[in-house]
N, C-alpha and C positions, 0 to 999 in steps of 0.2 A: 694574553694567553688564557687567563681564567674565563673571560667572556667567550673566547673561541670554544673552550670545552663545554660551556653551558649551551652554546648554540648547537654543537654537535650532538649533545645529549637530547636536546629538544627535537632535532631532526630525526634522531634514532627512534625516539618515542613515537613521533608522528608516523614514521615508516612502519613500525611494528603495529601500530593501531590500524593503519590502512590495510596491511596484510591480514590482520585478524578479521577485519570486516569484509574482506573479499571484494567482489565487484561493486557492491553497493557502497562500500567504503571509498572506493576510487571515485565514484560518482559524487558522493558527498564532499570529498576532499577537493574536487574540481570546482566547488562552489555551487553545486546544484541546490538552489534555494526555492525554485519554482515548484509548486506542488506537483507531484507526479508519482506514478507507480512504475518502478523500473522493470523493464522487460526481461533483463538477464536474471537468471537464478530462480525462475518460477518452476515449482514442482507441484503438479496437480494430478492427483489420482486418488481413487477410492473416495473416502469422505473427508479429505483434507486437501487444502490448497495452501502452499507456503510461498511467500514472496520475500526475496532477498532484501529489497529496499523499497521504502515508501517515504516520500517527503510530504508532510502535511503542514499547511499554513496554520491550522488551529487544531485543537483537540477534536477527535471525531472517530470515524470508523472506516474500515476497509470492508466493503460489502460486495458479495458475489451474487450476480444476477444470472438467471438463465436468459438465453437469447432466442429470438424468433428465427425463421428460416432465412432471413436477410442479415443475420448477426447483429440485430438491434436489441438492446436490453429490453426485456419485457417488464413493464411497470408492475410493481407489486410482486414480482417473482424472484425475490431474493431468497437464497438458500443457505446463507450463512454470513457472519460478520465477525470482525475482531476489532478491539479498540486500538486507536492510534493516539500518540502524544503529538503535540505541536512540534514540528521540526523533523529531524531524520529518525526513522524507525527501521530496524533491521530484523530479519527473520520473523516476519509476521505470519503466524499460523492461523488459518481460518478453518474452524471445525464446521462441517456442512451438515445440513439436515437430511440430505440424501446423497448417495454416492454419485460421483461424476461419471458421465458416460464417455468412455475412451473415444477420442476422435471428435467429440462435440466441442463447440466453442462456448465460452462463458465470458462475462464481463466482470472485471474487478473495478469498482468505483469508490472514490473517496467521498464520504459524507461528513458534514460538520455537526458536532454536538451543539445544539442551539439552546437547550434549556437546562444544562448542567445537572441532569439527573443521572448521567452515565449509563443510560439504557438506550439502545438504538430504537428509534421510533420513526422509521421512514417507511413509506409505501404501505401504510396500514389501512388502505381502502378509503382514506380520507385525506385531508390536507397533511402534507408531510410536516412533522415536527422537526426532525433532524433532516436537514436539506442537503442535496448534492453540493459538494464543494465546487467552486468555479475558479477558473483562471482566465482573466480577460473575457468573462461572460460565457466561456465554454466549460461544460462539465469535465471533470478530471477522471479519466478511466483508461483502461487498456483491455483489449480482447486477448484471451489465451485459449489454448486447446488442451483438453484433458488428455492425459497419457494412458 
């Protein structure tokens, strides 16, 4: 009986935690361990882009890139970034260097912190210090449209 009460309490705590985290919590609870940027819960307008959930394999950054007319990220054209911890991250807010254009597409891409200085150093016109994170050889990113 006592073990049953402990079990119910743990399940209740887990359920409340999932509800508090919203959509991203559900994705994490389902065992989402592959690095990814969750498409649900993206709010992007003005000079801010907020992402409900990001799963990072290592410490790094969520970087926002402008895209060309074929929706391909433009190398060196990042307009903002936010730090990520290894593992699940929720409510990641990226402050942007310039306002988003409503209706225009952008790319959110995960980069890995490679030299432990906790400063994003990617796409600086030379070899990237902090490099794009990859999953099975492919860069980890998602395309989103500003509101």
